[in-house]
C-alpha positions in Angstrom: -29.0 -28.5 -32.9 -29.2 -25.2 -32.8 -26.4 -22.7 -32.6 -25.3 -19.0 -31.0 -25.0 -16.2 -32.7 -21.6 -16.9 -33.4 -22.5 -19.9 -35.4 -21.7 -22.6 -32.8 -23.5 -25.3 -31.9 -24.9 -24.6 -28.3 -22.8 -26.3 -25.6 -25.2 -28.2 -23.5 -26.8 -29.2 -26.8 -23.4 -30.7 -27.6 -22.8 -32.4 -24.4 -26.2 -33.9 -24.6 -25.2 -35.4 -28.3 -21.8 -36.3 -27.0 -23.8 -38.5 -24.2 -26.5 -39.8 -27.1 -23.5 -41.0 -28.9 -21.7 -43.3 -26.5 -21.8 -47.0 -26.2 -19.5 -47.1 -23.5 -20.2 -48.3 -20.0 -20.4 -44.7 -18.5 -19.2 -41.3 -20.0 -18.5 -37.9 -18.7 -18.5 -34.9 -21.0 -17.1 -31.9 -20.2 -17.8 -28.8 -22.7 -16.0 -25.7 -21.7 -16.5 -22.0 -23.5 -13.8 -19.7 -22.9 -13.8 -16.0 -24.4 -10.8 -13.9 -22.6 -10.3 -10.3 -23.5 -7.2 -8.2 -23.2 -5.1 -4.9 -22.9 -1.6 -4.2 -23.0 0.5 -1.2 -22.9 4.2 0.3 -23.1 5.5 3.0 -22.4 2.7 5.2 -20.9 0.8 3.9 -24.6 -2.1 1.1 -25.3 -0.3 -1.2 -27.6 -3.0 -3.9 -28.6 -6.3 -5.4 -27.2 -8.3 -8.0 -28.6 -11.1 -10.5 -27.7 -10.8 -14.2 -28.4 -13.6 -17.1 -28.0 -13.1 -20.7 -27.9 -14.3 -24.1 -26.9 -12.9 -27.3 -25.5 -14.7 -30.6 -25.5 -13.2 -33.6 -23.2 -15.1 -37.0 -23.4 -14.1 -39.5 -20.4 -15.3 -43.0 -21.5 -15.4 -45.8 -19.2 -15.6 -49.7 -20.0 -15.8 -52.4 -17.4 -13.8 -55.3 -17.7 -12.9 -58.7 -15.8 -10.6 -57.1 -14.3 -11.8 -53.6 -13.5 -13.2 -50.5 -15.2 -10.9 -48.7 -17.8 -11.2 -44.9 -18.9 -10.5 -43.0 -21.9 -10.0 -39.1 -22.1 -9.7 -37.0 -25.3 -9.9 -33.6 -25.7 -10.3 -31.6 -28.7 -10.9 -27.7 -29.1 -13.1 -25.6 -31.9 -15.4 -28.6 -32.0 -18.3 -28.7 -34.2 -21.4 -31.0 -34.9 -19.4 -32.9 -37.1 -17.0 -33.8 -34.7 -18.6 -34.9 -32.0 -18.9 -39.0 -33.7 -14.8 -39.1 -33.9 -14.6 -37.5 -30.3 -16.8 -40.2 -29.1 -15.1 -43.4 -30.7 -11.9 -42.3 -29.9 -12.2 -42.2 -26.3 -14.1 -45.3 -26.5 -11.2 -46.8 -28.2 -8.4 -44.9 -25.7 -10.6 -47.0 -23.1 -10.7 -50.3 -24.5 -7.4 -49.9 -25.3 -6.2 -49.2 -21.6 -5.7 -51.8 -18.8 -7.9 -50.7 -15.3 -7.7 -47.5 -13.9 -6.6 -47.7 -10.8 -8.8 -44.7 -9.5 -11.9 -46.2 -11.1 -15.2 -45.7 -9.1 -18.9 -45.4 -9.9 -19.7 -41.9 -11.4 -21.2 -39.7 -9.5 -24.9 -39.4 -8.7 -27.7 -37.5 -6.9 -26.3 -33.8 -7.7 -29.3 -31.7 -8.4 -28.8 -30.5 -11.9 -27.7 -26.8 -12.1 -30.7 -24.4 -13.3 -28.5 -22.5 -16.3 -27.7 -26.0 -17.7 -29.4 -25.1 -21.0 -28.2 -21.3 -20.8 -26.0 -19.6 -23.3 -22.7 -19.5 -22.3 -21.3 -16.5 -20.4 -19.2 -14.1 -22.2 -16.7 -11.5 -21.6 -16.0 -8.6 -23.8 -13.7 -5.2 -23.6 -16.9 -3.9 -22.2 -14.9 -5.2 -18.9 -12.2 -2.4 -19.4 -14.9 0.4 -19.6 -14.0 1.8 -16.6 -10.6 0.4 -16.0 -8.8 1.5 -19.2 -9.8 5.9 -18.9 -8.2 5.1 -15.3 -5.3 4.0 -17.0 -5.0 6.4 -19.5 -5.0 9.1 -16.3 -2.3 6.9 -14.7 -0.3 7.2 -18.0 -0.3 10.3 -17.6 0.1 10.9 -14.4 3.8 8.7 -14.8 4.9 10.6 -17.9 4.7 13.9 -15.4 6.7 12.0 -13.0 9.3 10.6 -15.1 8.1 7.2 -15.1 7.0 4.8 -18.1 4.6 2.0 -17.5 4.2 -1.6 -19.0 1.5 -4.3 -18.4 -1.0 -5.9 -19.5 -5.2 -6.6 -18.1 -6.3 -9.8 -18.9 -10.0 -11.1 -18.3 -11.3 -14.4 -19.0 -14.7 -16.2 -18.7 -15.0 -20.0 -18.4 -18.4 -21.6 -18.7 -18.1 -25.2 -17.9 -21.0 -28.0 -18.6 -20.5 -31.1 -17.3 -22.9 -34.4 -18.5 -22.5 -37.8 -17.3 -24.0 -40.9 -18.6 -25.6 -40.9 -14.8 -27.8 -37.9 -14.9 -25.0 -35.1 -13.9 -26.0 -31.7 -15.6 -24.0 -29.3 -14.0 -22.4 -25.7 -14.9 -20.2 -23.4 -13.8 -18.9 -20.0 -14.9 -15.4 -18.9 -14.1 -14.5 -15.4 -14.3 -10.9 -14.5 -13.6 -8.7 -11.5 -14.1 -5.6 -10.1 -14.1 -3.6 -6.8 -14.0 -0.2 -6.6 -13.7 1.7 -3.4 -14.1 5.5 -2.3 -14.2 6.6 1.5 -13.7 10.5 1.6 -14.9 12.8 4.3 -14.6 14.0 6.1 -18.4 17.6 3.9 -18.3 15.6 1.3 -17.2 17.8 1.0 -13.9 15.0 0.6 -11.7 12.0 -1.6 -11.9 9.0 -1.6 -9.8 5.8 -4.4 -10.4 2.5 -4.8 -8.9 0.2 -7.2 -9.7 -4.1 -7.7 -8.6 -6.4 -10.2 -9.3 -9.9 -9.1 -10.0 -12.8 -11.2 -11.4 -14.5 -8.0 -13.1 -11.8 -5.2 -12.9 -14.2 -3.1 -11.1 -12.2 -3.4 -7.8 -8.8 -2.4 -9.9 -7.4 1.3 -9.1 -4.6 2.2 -11.6 -3.6 5.1 -9.9 -3.4 4.0 -6.4 -1.4 1.4 -8.1 1.1 3.5 -10.1 1.3 5.8 -6.6 2.6 2.8 -4.9 5.1 1.9 -8.5 6.3 5.3 -7.5 7.5 5.4 -4.3 9.2 2.1 -4.6 11.2 3.7 -8.0 11.9 6.5 -5.6 13.4 3.9 -2.7 15.3 2.3 -5.7 17.5 5.6 -6.1 19.5 4.5 -3.4 21.8 1.5 -4.2 23.2 -1.2 -1.6 25.0 -4.2 -1.8 24.4 -6.3 0.5 25.8 -10.5 0.3 24.1 -13.7 0.4 23.2 -14.4 4.0 20.2 -15.0 6.2 17.8 -12.0 6.5 15.0 -10.7 8.6 12.3 -10.7 5.7 9.0 -9.0 4.8 7.3 -11.5 2.6 4.3 -9.5 0.7 1.2 -11.3 0.4 1.8 -12.5 -3.4 4.8 -14.1 -2.7 3.2 -15.9 0.2 0.5 -17.0 -2.2 3.5 -18.4 -4.4 4.9 -20.4 -1.6 1.8 -22.0 -0.3 -0.1 -22.7 -3.9 3.1 -24.9 -4.3 2.9 -26.1 -0.9 -0.7 -27.4 -2.2 0.0 -28.5 -5.4 2.6 -30.7 -2.9 -0.5 -32.3 -0.4 -1.4 -35.5 -1.9 -2.5 -37.4 0.7 -1.8 -40.5 -1.0 2.2 -39.3 -1.9 2.4 -38.6 1.8 1.0 -41.9 3.2 3.7 -43.6 0.6 6.7 -41.5 2.5 7.2 -39.4 -1.1 6.2 -35.6 0.5 7.0 -33.1 3.3 3.8 -34.2 4.6 5.4 -38.1 5.1 6.1 -38.4 8.9 9.7 -40.5 9.4 8.9 -44.2 9.5 5.3 -44.2 8.2 2.3 -42.6 8.2 1.6 -39.0 7.9 2.4 -35.6 9.5 -1.5 -34.7 10.1 -1.8 -33.2 13.3 1.2 -32.1 13.9 1.8 -28.7 14.9 3.4 -26.8 11.4 3.3 -22.6 13.1 3.3 -21.5 16.6 0.8 -19.0 14.8 -2.5 -19.4 14.9 -2.8 -20.2 10.8 -5.8 -21.4 9.3 -5.3 -22.2 5.4 -8.5 -23.2 3.6 -10.4 -23.4 0.5 -14.2 -22.4 0.2 -15.7 -22.3 -2.8 -18.0 -19.9 -1.9 -15.4 -17.6 -0.1 -16.6 -13.5 -1.3 -14.7 -12.4 -4.1 -13.2 -16.0 -4.6 -15.6 -18.0 -5.9 -14.7 -21.3 -7.6 -16.5 -24.2 -9.0 -18.1 -26.0 -6.4 -18.0 -29.3 -7.7 -15.2 -31.2 -9.3 -14.0 -30.5 -12.5 -11.7 -33.2 -13.4 -10.2 -33.4 -17.0 -7.8 -35.9 -16.4 -6.7 -38.0 -13.6 -3.3 -37.4 -11.0 -2.7 -37.8 -7.9 -5.2 -35.5 -6.4 -8.1 -35.8 -9.3 -9.5 -38.3 -10.9 -12.1 -38.2 -13.5 -14.3 -40.8 -12.3 -15.3 -38.2 -9.6 -16.4 -35.4 -11.9 -19.2 -33.6 -9.7 -18.9 -34.4 -6.8 -19.4 -31.6 -4.4 -16.5 -29.4 -3.3 -17.5 -28.3 0.3 -14.9 -25.8 2.3 -12.0 -26.9 3.3 -9.1 -26.5 6.1 -6.3 -27.9 5.1 -4.1 -26.1 8.7 -6.4 -25.2 11.1 -5.0 -23.0 14.2 -1.9 -24.0 13.0 -2.2 -27.9 12.9 -2.0 -29.6 9.5 -5.3 -31.0 9.2 -6.3 -32.3 6.1 -4.6 -33.4 2.8 -5.9 -33.6 -1.0 -7.8 -36.7 -1.7 -9.9 -38.1 -4.6 -12.4 -41.3 -3.4 -9.7 -43.5 -4.9 -7.2 -42.0 -2.7 -9.4 -41.4 0.7 -10.2 -44.8 0.7 -6.3 -46.3 0.0 -5.6 -44.3 2.9 -8.6 -43.8 5.0 -8.4 -40.2 5.0 -11.4 -38.1 4.5 -12.3 -37.1 1.1 -10.9 -33.7 0.5 -11.5 -32.8 -3.3 -9.0 -30.3 -4.7 -9.6 -26.5 -4.5 -10.0 -23.7 -6.6 -9.2 -20.6 -4.1 -6.7 -20.4 -0.9 -6.8 -18.3 1.8 -4.8 -18.0 4.9 -6.3 -16.3 8.1 -3.7 -15.7 10.6 -5.9 -13.3 12.5 -3.3 -10.1 11.9 -4.7 -6.9 11.9 -1.4 -4.9 10.5 -0.8 -3.9 6.9 2.6 -4.4 5.4 3.4 -0.9 5.8 2.6 -1.5 9.7 5.0 -4.4 9.9 7.8 -2.4 7.8 7.3 0.9 10.3 8.1 -1.9 13.3 10.9 -3.3 11.7 14.7 -2.7 13.2 16.5 -4.2 10.0 15.2 -6.5 7.5 14.5 -6.7 4.0 10.9 -6.2 2.0 10.5 -8.1 -0.8 7.9 -7.4 -3.5 7.6 -10.9 -5.4 9.2 -14.2 -6.0 9.9 -15.8 -9.7 11.3 -18.9 -11.5 10.4 -21.1 -8.7 11.6 -24.5 -8.9 11.2 -27.6 -6.5 14.8 -29.2 -5.2 13.5 -31.7 -2.7 10.0 -33.2 -2.8 11.0 -34.9 0.9 11.7 -31.7 2.5 9.6 -29.4 -0.1 12.8 -27.4 -0.7 12.3 -24.8 -3.4 14.7 -22.0 -5.0 13.9 -18.9 -6.7 14.9 -15.5 -7.4 13.3 -12.0 -6.7 12.2 -9.2 -9.1 11.6 -6.2 -9.3 12.8 -4.5 -6.1 14.4 -6.0 -2.5 14.5 -3.1 -0.4 16.5 -2.4 2.8 14.5 -1.2 6.2 16.4 0.2 8.7 14.4 1.9 12.0 11.0 1.3 10.8 11.6 3.1 7.0 12.9 1.8 3.8 16.1 3.5 3.3 17.3 1.8 -0.4 17.1 -0.7 -3.0 19.3 -4.0 -2.4 20.3 -6.6 -5.2 18.5 -9.3 -5.8 18.8 -12.8 -4.6 18.7 -16.6 -5.2 16.8 -18.2 -2.2 16.4 -21.5 -0.9 13.1 -22.0 1.2 11.0 -24.6 2.3 7.4 -22.9 2.6 6.2 -25.5 5.4 9.4 -24.8 7.0 9.0 -21.2 6.5 5.5 -21.6 8.2 7.1 -23.5 11.4 9.7 -20.0 11.5 7.4 -16.8 10.6 7.3 -14.3 14.2 4.3 -12.3 12.6 2.1 -12.2 10.1 -0.1 -9.1 8.6 -4.2 -8.7 7.9 -5.4 -11.2 4.7 -6.1 -9.4 1.5 -6.8 -10.4 -2.0 -3.5 -11.5 -3.6 -1.9 -11.9 -6.8 0.4 -15.0 -7.0 3.0 -13.6 -9.4 4.9 -17.0 -10.6 1.6 -19.1 -10.8 -0.6 -16.6 -12.2 -1.2 -18.5 -15.6 -2.6 -21.3 -13.6 -4.0 -20.5 -10.1 -5.2 -16.8 -9.4 -7.6 -16.8 -6.6 -6.1 -16.7 -3.3 -6.2 -13.9 -0.2 -2.8 -14.0 1.9 -1.4 -11.9 4.9 2.0 -10.4 4.9 4.7 -13.0 6.6 7.5 -11.6 9.0 10.5 -14.7 8.3 13.1 -13.9 11.0 16.2 -15.6 9.2 14.8 -16.2 5.3 18.0 -18.0 3.3 19.1 -16.0 0.6 21.5 -18.4 -1.0 23.0 -16.1 -3.5 23.4 -12.6 -5.1 21.4 -12.6 -8.4 22.5 -9.9 -10.7 18.4 -10.0 -12.6 16.7 -6.4 -12.2 
């Protein structure tokens, strides 16, 4: 087999060789070629930078039996040509030792091959920061002159995924993902403000604009105001809305809802499909071709679960409206759970967009607030009750009091207890939709576009002394 310039065997050849070695009734091979580049800084100075490369190979073997089809999945990193046969045999042994797979379906056929399947993987490098790094240096100088310190990191990842199957699929997807997180702190560390951005290539990220935004927030924090726990009119910025709705979608499996185990289950049986969740004209959707938020247009499943099946690898992923004009429209299904529940096939999602028809910026929403709280972001979100999707978590890096359209100071942080589904029903206003970075889930999910939401009675359940 031929090799890349770095000495590794070409990923499409690894896939083909693994399929050739397979003696199972069916086989799926997924090769993920990953490269990352990163920058880190502290106290207005770069501290580290680096570039990494890696490969993970996943082999899924399926074995037919009298009682049904079993599957075995084995994944390993840093795979070389010599590692292939042991890996394939391990997957086959796992399948033969397993019972019939509940989600078993014939492997996908008929999807046209990707024209670039045999091309070398895409790779990122430090060059992705060619324009960003000098602009960041200028932001350091401005921050230093303004008496604040910048901390944070920028990370760019590019994953080329090759999927080959014994039924003839040959698919490839390149996924760039970039994140920027920037903290500004006062020299005494008593004031902190955060901003984050999601990007595909760092060409649309402006460090100067972010630093200016954080400078304003640090200025707000010069006045401290203590507030008790309670329900407050609250402006949730797009990042906070993203964190809440990502978790909502992770809890939107059709089978779980049908079996009465989630917030989308209807009391007495069935699901809440068709039920109005919000009086606002909210549409929550996913689209693998959404500009700037592009994601895989076919299923890539390294394991099976409530909302994914290894048997569905290569299945086309269509644009889907999960909530349509305020009504629950779809729940996530695999081919197995769609047949089980009688619902339409709606594979999992690679991006999430909330459209509400609003045109106001967050600043304009602040200007129209008589008295309320403005949040920066949410943190440490955990589930309390799956039946209602009650979540708890913390505010972080700035909660501000708004009075008569002006921010008048920074208040203490809070622990909150809220269900995102319930919040949608109580939201009274939505701003304009914009790309955003979810802070809590940014390690797993980055491609979102959300509006700010006004909630008249957000439940700040207790005071938190975190920064």
